[in-house]
ROMAR-79288 format. One record per residue: residue in one letter; x negated, y, z of N, C-alpha, C in turn. Coordinates in steps of 0.05 Angstrom, whole numbers, plus 5000, padded with zeros to 4 digits. Example, Ala and Ser with C-alpha at 12.3 -4.5 7.8 and 13.67 -1.06 7.14 Angstrom:
2
A473648865156475449105156473649345156 S474349555142472749795143474250015157 
//
This chain:
248
M596489295323593889335311592689605319 D594389805321593390075328591990075355 I592989895373591789885400588889805400 L588189635379585389545377583489765367 L584689975355583090195344582790425365 D584090385387583990595408581490565425 P579590755423577090725439577490715469 N579690845479580190835507580790555517 I582190395500582790115506580189955509 W578389995490575789845491574089925515 I574090185521572590275545573690155570 A576390155572577690035596577089735597 F577089595574576589305573573789245583 F571789385572568989325580568389405609 M569589625618569189705646570389495665 L572889405659574189215676572888945675 A571988855651570588605649567988605665 A566488825663563988855679564588845709 L566688975717567488975745568288695754 E569788555737570588285744568188095748 I566188135730563787975732562288025758 V561988285765560588365790562088255814 L564788285814566388185836566387885837 G565687755815565687455814562987335823 I560987505829558387395837558587225862 D560087325882560287165906561886915901 N563786915883565286675875563386465863 I561686555845559786375831557886245852 I556986405871555086305892556586085908 F559086155916560585965933560985705917 I561785725892562285485876559685325872 S557485465867554885325863554085175887 I554485285911553585145936555384905942 L557984935938559784705943559284485922 V558984555897558484365876555884215880 G553884355892551284225897551383985914 R553583945929553783705946555183475932 L555983515907557183305891555083145875 P555682905867553882765849553382925824 Q550982885812550083045789552083035766 E553182795761554982755738557682895741 K558382975766560983105770560783415773 R558383515774558083805780559183985758 D558583915733559584085711562584095710 L563883865714566783855715567884025737 A566584005761567584155784567284455779 R564984535767564584825760566784915742 R567384765721569384845701572084865714 L572784665730575384665744575584905763 G573484955778573485175797573785445784 L572185495763572485755748575085765732 G575985535722578585535708580785605727 F580685505752582685565772582585865778 A580085975779579886265785581186425763 M580886345738582086495715585086475717 V586086225721589086185722590286345745 S588986345769590086485792590086785787 R587986895775587987185769590087265749 I590287105728592387165707595187145719 A595586935735598186905748598887145766 L596887245781597287475798597787725781 L596487745758596887975740599787985730 F600887745724603587735713605687745735 S604787765760606687805782605888055798 L605288265783604288515795606288625815 A608888605809610888715827610688585855 W610288325855609988175880607388245894 V605188265878602588325889602588595903 M603988795891604089055903605589065929 T607588875932609088865957607388765980 L605088625973603388525994601988746010 T602088985999600789206014602789336033 T605289246033607389356051606889246079 P606789416100606289316127608489116136 L607688896148609588706158610088746188 F607988806203608188856232605789006240 S605789096265603489246276602389106301 I599689126304598389026328596589246338 V597189346363595689556376595389796357 G597689866344597590096326596490036299 Q595589796294594389726268596489576251 E597289696228599289576210597989346195 I599389116194598388876181600288806158 S599188776134600688716110600088426102 G601588336081601088066071598188046060 R597288256046594588256036592488236058 D592988376080591188356103590988076114 L593287936116593387666126591787476108 I592087516082590687346063587687396065 L586887656066583987726069582887616095 L584387646117583487546143583087246142 G585087096132584786806130582486726112 G582286856089580086786071577386856082 G577187086096574587166109573786966130 L575686886147575086696168574286426157 F575586346135574886086122572086106111 L571486326098568786366086566686366107 L567186496130565286506152564786226163 Y566986076166566685796177565085626157 K565885636131564685466111561685536108 A561085796106558285866102556585796126 S557685836150556185766175555785456176 H557785306169557585016169555484926149 E555385046125553384966105550585046114 I550285276127547685356138546785156158 F548585066176547884866196546884606183 L548384516162547584266149544884306135 E544384536123541984586109539584606127 V539884746150537684786169537084526184 E539184386192538784136207537683916189 A538383936163537283746143537883456149 H540383406159541183126164541882996138 Q540982756134541682616109544482506112 P546182526091548882416093548882116095 K550782016110550981726113551681586087 E550481356082551081216058553981106059 V555281126037558081026035557980736025 S559580566037559580286029560380256000 A559280055987559780015959562579925954 G563379935928565979835921568180045921 A570679955926572980125924572880355944 D571780295969571580505989569780735979 S567580665965565780865955567081045934 V568580915916569981065895572081255907 K573581145927575681305940574581545955 T572281495969571081715984569981925965 G568681835943567682025923569882195912 A572182075906574382225895575482425916 N575582345941576482525962574582765965 V571982715964570082935966570383125943 F570683005919570883175894573383355896 W575683245902578083405902578183585927 G576883495949576683675972575083925965 T572983885949571284115940572984295922 I574484185904576184345886578284505902 V579484385923581384525940580084755954 Q577684715965576284935978575585155959 I574785095935574185295915576785445909 G578985305906581585425900582385625922 I581985555947582785735969581286005967 V578585985963576986235961577586385935 D578186235914578886365888581286545892 I583286455907585786615911585086875926 V583386855946582687085962581087285944 F579087185930577587365912579287475890 S581087315880582887405858584687625867 L585687605891587487815902586088085902 D583688095913582188345914581588445887 S580788265869580088335841582488445826 V584788325829587188415815588088685825 I587988725851588788985862586889205851 T584289145849582389335838583089385809 A583689175793584389205765586789385761 V588789345778591289505775590589805779 G588689865797587990145801586490265778 M585290095761583590195739584990215713 V586690015707587889985681590889945684 D592490055666595390015667596489845644 N594689715629595589555606595089255613 I597189105615596988825624595288655605 G595488715579593888575558590988615562 V590188865568587288925573586388775598 M587988765619587288625643586788335638 V588688205624588387915619585887855602 A585488025581583187985563580588015579 A580488205597578088255613577588025632 V579687915644579387685662578287445647 I579387385623578587155607575587195599 A574887435590572087485582570187455605 S570987555629569187535652568787245661 V570887085661570686805669568986655648 A569186725622567586595602564586645607 V563986895615561186965621560286815646 M562086795666561386655691560886355686 M562386245667562085955662559285905651 F558186085634555486055624553386095646 A553986275665552086345685552086155709 A554386025714554685855738552685625739 K552285485717550485255717547585335723 P546385525709543585595715543285705743 I545185865752545085975780545285745800 G547085555795547385325813544885155814 E543685105791541284945790538885085804 F538685345800536585505813536885495843 V539385535853539885535881539285255893 D539985055878539584775887536584705889 R534984825871532084755871530584905893 H531685125903530285285923531885305949 P531285135968532885135994532985406007 S530785566006530785826019532786016005 I532985995979534986155964537786075972 K538185815976540785705984541585826011 V539785826030540385936056540986236054 L539486376037539886656032542686706020 A543386536001546086565988548286516009 L547886326026549886266047550086496066 A547786626073547886866090549387086076 F549087106050550587306034553587246036 L554286996035557186926037558286986065 T556586966086557587046113558087346114 M556387506099556887786098559487856083 V559887706061562387746046564787676063 G564587446078566787376096567287586118 T565187706128565387926148566788166135 L565988226110567288446095570288396092 L571088156085573888096081575488126107 V574288036130575588076156575888376162 A573688526157573788816162575888946144 E576088866119578088976101580888926111 A581288686123583988626134584788816155 F582888946169583489136190582989426181 D582989456154582689726141579989856148 V577989696152575289806155573889756128 H573589966112572589936085569589976084 V568189766077565289776073564689736043 P563589926029562989896000561289645995 K562189485976560689245969557889305958 A557589555948554989625938552789605959 Y553489655984551589636006550689346009 V552589166008551988876011550288775988 Y551088855963549588765939546788875939 T546389125949543789245950541989085969 A543089025993541588866013540888596002 M542888475987542388205976540188215955 L540288415937538288445916535488485928 F535288645950532788685963531788425975 S533488275988532788016000531887815978 L533287815955532587645933529787715922 G529287975920526688075911524387975929 V524887995955522787905974522387605971 E524687455969524487165967523087085940 A523587235919522287175893519287205896 L518387405911515487435915514387205932 N515987105951515186875967514886625950 I516886585932516886355915514386365896 R513886595886511486635868508886575883 A508786675908506386625924505986335930 R508186195937508085905943507185745918 T508285835895507585695870504585725863 K503585975868500686015863498885855882 R499685845907498185695927498185395919 L500485295911500685015903498884955878 A498885145859497285115835494285115842 L493485285861490685295869489885035883 K491684925900490984665913490784445894 T492584445873492584235853489984235837 N489084485830486684515814484084475830 A484284495856481884465873480784185873 
//
């Protein structure tokens, strides 16, 4: 009980929870874009499963801190560059994110309509495959984002209970935010392409981190906020022009 009366514990909790939420923005965007390709009735379930997996993976990594810390130990060297287990995970995750975001941009820009699936058992089977394929993709990126998030948490707080509580609180906030963000992105194709471009930047950052080239995420978030601000003005301008045409 005394631990709950310690102001330092509460400060650490709120700081870490806020950091987890900020670090989870790219995760929410990725989940929202993947879920947007599922039927409407399955999107909420996919969001909950995706964010639930993110919470479980982060807590599991927190309870295996000794193993997580060994991931920073160099395994081998390439041209004088030491490569650790963490670097390999970041490299694989970054390349996967670059491929997935680029593929989604291609689909969005080309605007090809998906082929109709034949009715009956084949349709149900294909729908199930797409659903679980989406969950698997979310899970892969969750692990990559969780690894970076957990290593950051270890550097900030040394109390496992505070870490777990902060992760649970941040995922709870993200669950509330994921649906409106996803619906907004789905309604505005230009925002969706912008979000995918953001994910390509995050993938590039992960690849750079794997080779010990550290680029502060604040730079990426600032660029993204600026781009979103410009796009918000464009959306407002388009809405006004449409209203004027309607009233004319």
